[in-house]
N, CA, C and O of each residue as an XYZ file, in Angstrom:
556
protein
N     -13.273    -17.324    -59.796
C     -12.081    -17.647    -59.090
C     -11.008    -16.607    -59.288
O     -10.296    -16.256    -58.347
N     -10.888    -16.125    -60.467
C      -9.858    -15.135    -60.748
C     -10.193    -13.791    -60.107
O      -9.315    -12.937    -59.981
N     -11.445    -13.588    -59.701
C     -11.823    -12.325    -59.078
C     -11.269    -12.201    -57.659
O     -11.111    -11.082    -57.171
N     -10.965    -13.321    -56.976
C     -10.435    -13.288    -55.617
C      -8.946    -12.941    -55.559
O      -8.454    -12.513    -54.515
N      -8.243    -13.115    -56.640
C      -6.809    -12.855    -56.666
C      -6.592    -11.403    -57.070
O      -7.091    -10.946    -58.098
N      -5.822    -10.676    -56.224
C      -5.551     -9.269    -56.507
C      -4.334     -9.166    -57.419
O      -3.409     -9.975    -57.348
N      -4.359     -8.191    -58.240
C      -3.201     -7.994    -59.118
C      -2.055     -7.387    -58.320
O      -2.275     -6.850    -57.234
N      -0.873     -7.462    -58.829
C       0.316     -7.003    -58.129
C       0.316     -5.503    -57.880
O       0.878     -5.058    -56.879
N      -0.269     -4.737    -58.721
C      -0.233     -3.288    -58.548
C      -1.417     -2.746    -57.759
O      -1.499     -1.536    -57.544
N      -2.333     -3.596    -57.323
C      -3.503     -3.144    -56.564
C      -3.163     -3.167    -55.065
O      -2.695     -4.196    -54.577
N      -3.382     -2.067    -54.313
C      -3.033     -2.042    -52.879
C      -4.018     -2.858    -52.041
O      -5.184     -3.026    -52.398
N      -3.508     -3.358    -50.914
C      -4.373     -4.071    -49.982
C      -5.193     -3.048    -49.205
O      -4.667     -2.005    -48.816
N      -6.456     -3.328    -48.976
C      -7.302     -2.388    -48.253
C      -7.596     -2.834    -46.827
O      -8.462     -2.251    -46.175
N      -6.910     -3.838    -46.331
C      -7.068     -4.236    -44.932
C      -5.685     -4.452    -44.312
O      -4.744     -4.883    -44.979
N      -5.591     -4.140    -43.019
C      -4.330     -4.256    -42.291
C      -4.495     -5.336    -41.236
O      -5.510     -5.376    -40.540
N      -3.528     -6.191    -41.116
C      -3.554     -7.230    -40.101
C      -3.114     -6.609    -38.763
O      -1.943     -6.270    -38.589
N      -4.057     -6.463    -37.824
C      -3.739     -5.800    -36.552
C      -3.455     -6.796    -35.430
O      -3.262     -6.387    -34.285
N      -3.426     -8.065    -35.727
C      -3.176     -9.070    -34.695
C      -1.833     -8.871    -33.996
O      -1.803     -8.924    -32.766
N      -0.727     -8.648    -34.692
C       0.534     -8.411    -33.974
C       0.496     -7.152    -33.109
O       1.104     -7.114    -32.039
N      -0.215     -6.127    -33.567
C      -0.330     -4.902    -32.783
C      -1.118     -5.156    -31.491
O      -0.758     -4.650    -30.429
N      -2.176     -5.931    -31.589
C      -2.966     -6.261    -30.401
C      -2.173     -7.138    -29.436
O      -2.273     -6.967    -28.221
N      -1.396     -8.064    -29.961
C      -0.549     -8.890    -29.102
C       0.422     -8.025    -28.310
O       0.601     -8.220    -27.107
N       1.040     -7.079    -28.981
C       1.967     -6.175    -28.298
C       1.235     -5.340    -27.248
O       1.757     -5.144    -26.151
N       0.057     -4.854    -27.557
C      -0.711     -4.045    -26.610
C      -1.072     -4.862    -25.368
O      -0.985     -4.353    -24.251
N      -1.469     -6.109    -25.550
C      -1.812     -6.955    -24.405
C      -0.591     -7.254    -23.540
O      -0.686     -7.258    -22.312
N       0.541     -7.500    -24.167
C       1.769     -7.754    -23.405
C       2.151     -6.516    -22.598
O       2.516     -6.633    -21.428
N       2.072     -5.340    -23.203
C       2.383     -4.107    -22.475
C       1.394     -3.867    -21.341
O       1.794     -3.443    -20.257
N       0.123     -4.129    -21.571
C      -0.890     -3.949    -20.530
C      -0.609     -4.847    -19.332
O      -0.648     -4.394    -18.188
N      -0.327     -6.111    -19.593
C      -0.026     -7.038    -18.505
C       1.248     -6.611    -17.766
O       1.308     -6.685    -16.539
N       2.258     -6.167    -18.509
C       3.504     -5.708    -17.885
C       3.250     -4.516    -16.976
O       3.755     -4.484    -15.854
N       2.483     -3.540    -17.430
C       2.198     -2.371    -16.602
C       1.366     -2.732    -15.378
O       1.584     -2.168    -14.306
N       0.430     -3.645    -15.508
C      -0.377     -4.074    -14.361
C       0.515     -4.725    -13.319
O       0.391     -4.436    -12.129
N       1.404     -5.591    -13.747
C       2.296     -6.272    -12.801
C       3.228     -5.280    -12.124
O       3.448     -5.364    -10.916
N       3.779     -4.344    -12.886
C       4.719     -3.388    -12.308
C       4.049     -2.433    -11.323
O       4.638     -2.104    -10.293
N       2.842     -1.986    -11.616
C       2.195     -1.040    -10.719
C       1.689     -1.712     -9.451
O       1.675     -1.083     -8.393
N       1.276     -2.966     -9.528
C       0.824     -3.631     -8.304
C       1.989     -4.131     -7.468
O       1.839     -4.331     -6.262
N       3.140     -4.337     -8.080
C       4.293     -4.835     -7.332
C       4.964     -3.735     -6.526
O       5.580     -4.018     -5.499
N       4.862     -2.501     -6.962
C       5.530     -1.413     -6.246
C       4.559     -0.810     -5.235
O       3.693     -0.010     -5.588
N       4.714     -1.203     -3.987
C       3.858     -0.718     -2.909
C       4.512      0.515     -2.306
O       5.688      0.494     -1.941
N       3.736      1.592     -2.206
C       4.267      2.824     -1.652
C       4.241      2.762     -0.136
O       3.351      2.144      0.450
N       5.195      3.388      0.489
C       5.235      3.414      1.940
C       6.451      4.160      2.424
O       7.259      4.648      1.635
N       6.568      4.240      3.718
C       7.682      4.920      4.351
C       8.566      3.862      4.982
O       8.075      2.995      5.704
N       9.850      3.923      4.722
C      10.777      2.927      5.252
C      11.137      3.273      6.693
O      11.584      4.382      6.983
N      10.940      2.327      7.576
C      11.382      2.455      8.959
C      12.024      1.147      9.377
O      11.764      0.099      8.786
N      12.859      1.214     10.391
C      13.479      0.012     10.935
C      12.637     -0.424     12.125
O      12.702      0.194     13.188
N      11.843     -1.484     11.959
C      10.917     -1.930     12.995
C      11.653     -2.659     14.107
O      12.688     -3.280     13.860
N      11.128     -2.591     15.341
C      11.711     -3.374     16.420
C      11.542     -4.867     16.156
O      10.655     -5.275     15.406
N      12.382     -5.666     16.767
C      12.396     -7.107     16.523
C      11.687     -7.831     17.665
O      11.920     -7.540     18.839
N      10.799     -8.802     17.298
C      10.124     -9.641     18.283
C      10.155    -11.079     17.790
O      10.564    -11.349     16.661
N       9.722    -11.991     18.636
C       9.574    -13.378     18.204
C       8.394    -13.467     17.249
O       7.584    -12.543     17.172
N       8.293    -14.561     16.530
C       7.246    -14.727     15.528
C       5.875    -14.517     16.148
O       5.570    -15.037     17.221
N       5.050    -13.737     15.443
C       3.689    -13.477     15.915
C       2.762    -13.489     14.719
O       3.215    -13.546     13.576
N       1.464    -13.436     14.979
C       0.470    -13.477     13.914
C       0.438    -12.154     13.164
O       0.729    -11.103     13.735
N       0.091    -12.207     11.911
C      -0.040    -11.026     11.087
C      -1.411    -10.408     11.357
O      -2.433    -11.084     11.237
N      -1.434     -9.116     11.723
C      -2.694     -8.456     12.067
C      -3.258     -7.629     10.921
O      -4.311     -7.011     11.079
N      -2.597     -7.598      9.783
C      -3.060     -6.770      8.672
C      -4.367     -7.318      8.113
O      -4.511     -8.518      7.881
N      -5.320     -6.404      7.903
C      -6.618     -6.746      7.349
C      -6.899     -5.786      6.204
O      -6.251     -4.744      6.101
N      -7.849     -6.118      5.348
C      -8.223     -5.153      4.319
C      -8.769     -3.887      4.962
O      -9.374     -3.947      6.032
N      -8.565     -2.763      4.333
C      -9.013     -1.460      4.814
C      -8.302     -1.044      6.099
O      -8.805     -0.190      6.829
N      -7.169     -1.618      6.379
C      -6.391     -1.239      7.552
C      -5.664      0.059      7.261
O      -5.091      0.222      6.184
N      -5.682      0.969      8.192
C      -4.970      2.240      8.070
C      -3.649      2.120      8.809
O      -3.607      1.622      9.933
N      -2.576      2.570      8.190
C      -1.245      2.463      8.776
C      -0.756      3.841      9.199
O      -0.743      4.785      8.409
N      -0.354      3.935     10.458
C       0.270      5.142     10.985
C       1.746      4.810     11.170
O       2.088      3.842     11.849
N       2.623      5.615     10.563
C       4.054      5.354     10.604
C       4.757      6.520     11.279
O       4.469      7.684     10.999
N       5.689      6.190     12.177
C       6.503      7.204     12.847
C       7.957      6.903     12.507
O       8.449      5.809     12.785
N       8.642      7.866     11.910
C      10.038      7.670     11.528
C      10.956      7.977     12.712
O      10.507      8.442     13.759
N      12.239      7.709     12.525
C      13.216      7.921     13.590
C      13.321      9.392     13.985
O      13.617      9.701     15.139
N      13.083     10.303     13.037
C      13.173     11.732     13.355
C      11.860     12.299     13.895
O      11.777     13.499     14.158
N      10.831     11.460     14.066
C       9.579     11.894     14.685
C       8.499     12.309     13.708
O       7.436     12.758     14.135
N       8.733     12.175     12.410
C       7.707     12.517     11.429
C       6.609     11.453     11.456
O       6.892     10.262     11.583
N       5.353     11.894     11.335
C       4.200     10.993     11.399
C       3.555     10.941     10.018
O       3.341     11.971      9.378
N       3.247      9.718      9.569
C       2.621      9.488      8.273
C       1.368      8.667      8.467
O       1.331      7.754      9.291
N       0.329      8.999      7.697
C      -0.884      8.182      7.650
C      -0.989      7.650      6.234
O      -1.189      8.415      5.291
N      -0.854      6.334      6.082
C      -0.882      5.684      4.764
C       0.113      6.344      3.803
O      -0.237      6.643      2.661
N       1.337      6.571      4.255
C       2.455      7.117      3.466
C       2.329      8.604      3.158
O       3.104      9.125      2.355
N       1.375      9.304      3.773
C       1.248     10.744      3.582
C       1.598     11.443      4.892
O       1.056     11.076      5.935
N       2.485     12.436      4.875
C       2.851     13.130      6.112
C       1.666     13.910      6.674
O       0.951     14.592      5.939
N       1.467     13.799      7.994
C       0.363     14.489      8.666
C       0.853     15.061      9.995
O       1.841     14.599     10.566
N       0.135     16.076     10.467
C       0.346     16.571     11.820
C      -0.569     15.764     12.741
O      -1.401     14.984     12.277
N      -0.409     15.957     14.032
C      -1.257     15.222     14.974
C      -2.725     15.631     14.827
O      -3.613     14.789     14.953
N      -2.988     16.913     14.563
C      -4.375     17.363     14.368
C      -4.975     16.753     13.103
O      -6.128     16.321     13.104
N      -4.189     16.719     12.023
C      -4.667     16.101     10.787
C      -4.896     14.604     10.980
O      -5.854     14.040     10.450
N      -4.006     13.964     11.747
C      -4.167     12.538     12.028
C      -5.476     12.288     12.765
O      -6.213     11.361     12.429
N      -5.764     13.109     13.764
C      -7.000     12.958     14.536
C      -8.218     13.138     13.632
O      -9.148     12.333     13.676
N      -8.215     14.192     12.815
C      -9.371     14.472     11.958
C      -9.581     13.381     10.906
O     -10.710     12.954     10.662
N      -8.493     12.939     10.290
C      -8.609     11.932      9.235
C      -9.052     10.586      9.810
O      -9.908      9.915      9.234
N      -8.467     10.193     10.949
C      -8.895      8.936     11.569
C     -10.344      9.013     12.035
O     -11.064      8.016     11.998
N     -10.773     10.198     12.476
C     -12.177     10.364     12.874
C     -13.107     10.167     11.677
O     -14.178      9.577     11.814
N     -12.701     10.660     10.503
C     -13.516     10.469      9.300
C     -13.569      8.992      8.916
O     -14.631      8.471      8.578
N     -12.418      8.323      8.970
C     -12.391      6.893      8.651
C     -13.226      6.099      9.651
O     -13.915      5.151      9.274
N     -13.164      6.483     10.915
C     -13.919      5.787     11.967
C     -15.420      5.987     11.757
O     -16.206      5.066     11.982
N     -15.819      7.184     11.329
C     -17.238      7.438     11.068
C     -17.740      6.587      9.909
O     -18.882      6.128      9.919
N     -16.885      6.376      8.906
C     -17.287      5.573      7.754
C     -17.278      4.085      8.069
O     -18.102      3.329      7.555
N     -16.341      3.667      8.917
C     -16.220      2.245      9.264
C     -15.987      2.139     10.773
O     -14.864      2.356     11.229
N     -17.016      1.811     11.558
C     -16.884      1.808     13.016
C     -15.839      0.837     13.564
O     -15.238      1.118     14.601
N     -15.607     -0.287     12.906
C     -14.609     -1.242     13.403
C     -13.288     -1.069     12.648
O     -12.680     -2.042     12.201
N     -12.859      0.186     12.517
C     -11.653      0.539     11.760
C     -10.404     -0.065     12.392
O     -10.101      0.221     13.550
N      -9.665     -0.909     11.635
C      -8.401     -1.421     12.154
C      -7.249     -0.466     11.810
O      -7.179      0.061     10.699
N      -6.364     -0.256     12.761
C      -5.215      0.633     12.586
C      -3.968     -0.117     13.012
O      -3.972     -0.828     14.017
N      -2.891      0.047     12.238
C      -1.604     -0.505     12.659
C      -0.637      0.649     12.845
O      -0.630      1.605     12.069
N       0.176      0.546     13.884
C       1.168      1.559     14.207
C       2.542      0.983     13.915
O       2.957     -0.010     14.514
N       3.241      1.619     12.987
C       4.565      1.159     12.574
C       5.552      2.257     12.909
O       5.601      3.285     12.233
N       6.345      2.040     13.960
C       7.296      3.054     14.396
C       8.714      2.532     14.270
O       8.970      1.342     14.453
N       9.622      3.424     13.960
C      11.035      3.085     13.906
C      11.492      2.739     15.319
O      10.990      3.296     16.296
N      12.441      1.820     15.420
C      12.943      1.408     16.732
C      13.581      2.583     17.468
O      13.604      2.601     18.699
N      14.097      3.562     16.729
C      14.719      4.732     17.345
C      13.761      5.919     17.441
O      14.193      7.036     17.725
N      12.480      5.695     17.211
C      11.493      6.780     17.240
C      11.312      7.305     18.654
O      11.541      6.597     19.635
N      10.899      8.554     18.734
C      10.654      9.188     20.036
C       9.414      8.550     20.667
O       8.365      8.426     20.034
N       9.564      8.155     21.913
C       8.484      7.448     22.599
C       7.262      8.342     22.781
O       6.132      7.855     22.753
N       7.475      9.652     22.970
C       6.325     10.541     23.174
C       5.466     10.632     21.917
O       4.252     10.810     22.022
N       6.071     10.514     20.718
C       5.274     10.521     19.487
C       4.396      9.273     19.410
O       3.240      9.341     18.994
N       4.960      8.129     19.818
C       4.183      6.884     19.830
C       3.018      7.028     20.803
O       1.899      6.616     20.497
N       3.269      7.601     21.951
C       2.207      7.771     22.945
C       1.147      8.761     22.471
O      -0.037      8.574     22.754
N       1.547      9.807     21.757
C       0.570     10.759     21.213
C      -0.370     10.065     20.222
O      -1.582     10.278     20.245
N       0.205      9.241     19.365
C      -0.625      8.518     18.386
C      -1.558      7.553     19.099
O      -2.738      7.462     18.759
N      -1.036      6.832     20.087
C      -1.893      5.908     20.841
C      -2.996      6.659     21.585
O      -4.106      6.145     21.716
N      -2.712      7.851     22.066
C      -3.732      8.653     22.753
C      -4.822      9.094     21.779
O      -6.003      9.085     22.127
N      -4.437      9.480     20.568
C      -5.426      9.859     19.545
C      -6.317      8.664     19.215
O      -7.536      8.798     19.110
N      -5.704      7.510     19.053
C      -6.471      6.296     18.753
C      -7.432      5.983     19.901
O      -8.571      5.576     19.668
N      -6.978      6.169     21.121
C      -7.826      5.890     22.284
C      -8.997      6.869     22.366
O     -10.121      6.456     22.653
N      -8.753      8.167     22.118
C      -9.838      9.147     22.196
C     -10.884      8.919     21.112
O     -12.055      9.253     21.298
N     -10.466      8.351     19.977
C     -11.419      8.053     18.896
C     -12.121      6.714     19.096
O     -12.952      6.321     18.277
N     -11.792      6.013     20.178
C     -12.393      4.721     20.513
C     -12.141      3.681     19.415
O     -13.026      2.901     19.064
N     -10.923      3.690     18.887
C     -10.508      2.668     17.922
C      -9.906      1.532     18.726
O      -8.859      1.683     19.356
N     -10.585      0.388     18.694
C     -10.165     -0.731     19.539
C      -9.270     -1.723     18.823
O      -8.542     -2.477     19.470
N      -9.309     -1.737     17.502
C      -8.472     -2.676     16.753
C      -7.194     -1.970     16.325
O      -7.152     -1.326     15.276
N      -6.152     -2.094     17.140
C      -4.871     -1.482     16.820
C      -3.782     -2.531     16.969
O      -3.778     -3.314     17.919
N      -2.866     -2.533     16.021
C      -1.749     -3.467     16.060
C      -0.444     -2.708     15.987
O      -0.371     -1.641     15.378
N       0.579     -3.252     16.602
C       1.912     -2.665     16.567
C       2.775     -3.518     15.644
O       2.880     -4.730     15.836
N       3.384     -2.902     14.660
C       4.179     -3.614     13.672
C       5.589     -3.825     14.207
O       6.244     -2.887     14.663
N       6.044     -5.072     14.143
C       7.414     -5.412     14.520
C       8.003     -6.304     13.447
O       7.278     -6.829     12.602
N       9.295     -6.474     13.477
C       9.950     -7.368     12.521
C       9.918     -8.768     13.093
O      10.280     -8.982     14.250
N       9.487     -9.717     12.291
C       9.337    -11.091     12.733
C      10.692    -11.811     12.687
O      11.392    -11.793     11.674
N      11.033    -12.437     13.801
C      12.270    -13.234     13.898
C      11.922    -14.592     14.462
O      11.111    -14.698     15.382
N      12.529    -15.631     13.919
C      12.255    -16.968     14.425
C      12.900    -17.156     15.806
O      13.770    -16.380     16.201
N      12.470    -18.182     16.525
C      12.942    -18.408     17.891
C      14.434    -18.762     17.943
O      15.066    -18.585     18.985
N      15.008    -19.258     16.843
C      16.422    -19.606     16.863
C      17.333    -18.417     16.566
O      18.549    -18.570     16.459
N      16.730    -17.218     16.434
C      17.503    -16.013     16.269
C      17.788    -15.655     14.831
O      18.497    -14.682     14.576
N      17.264    -16.405     13.881
C      17.533    -16.121     12.462
C      16.378    -15.626     11.794
O      16.432    -15.337     10.599
């Protein structure tokens, strides 16, 4: 019995790591929540329509046109040629590729038409136009 009791001057040879693991798990959960909550994208002011169904699906590619005419594919700036090539690659990998077009209300109409023409030439049939949802009572 006396062999189990350590003397006062003898050092402990084990460290209790439970509090350290608790802290690590809390930090891990915090970082997971913070990284999934911050969605990257390009801010645009969408046109307003009456309430409609949400067309977003998994693996949907988003094309964004800003008010100054800049074009983005999934938050990355692209030229029209790059947009065509990248969408063609996505279409080859997934034939029923869904695309959403999110344009600023003040965007140049010819840029919107250029993007729609690229989508049409690639034979992408699932395309949605993003608008801001407003209820019928105007609020």
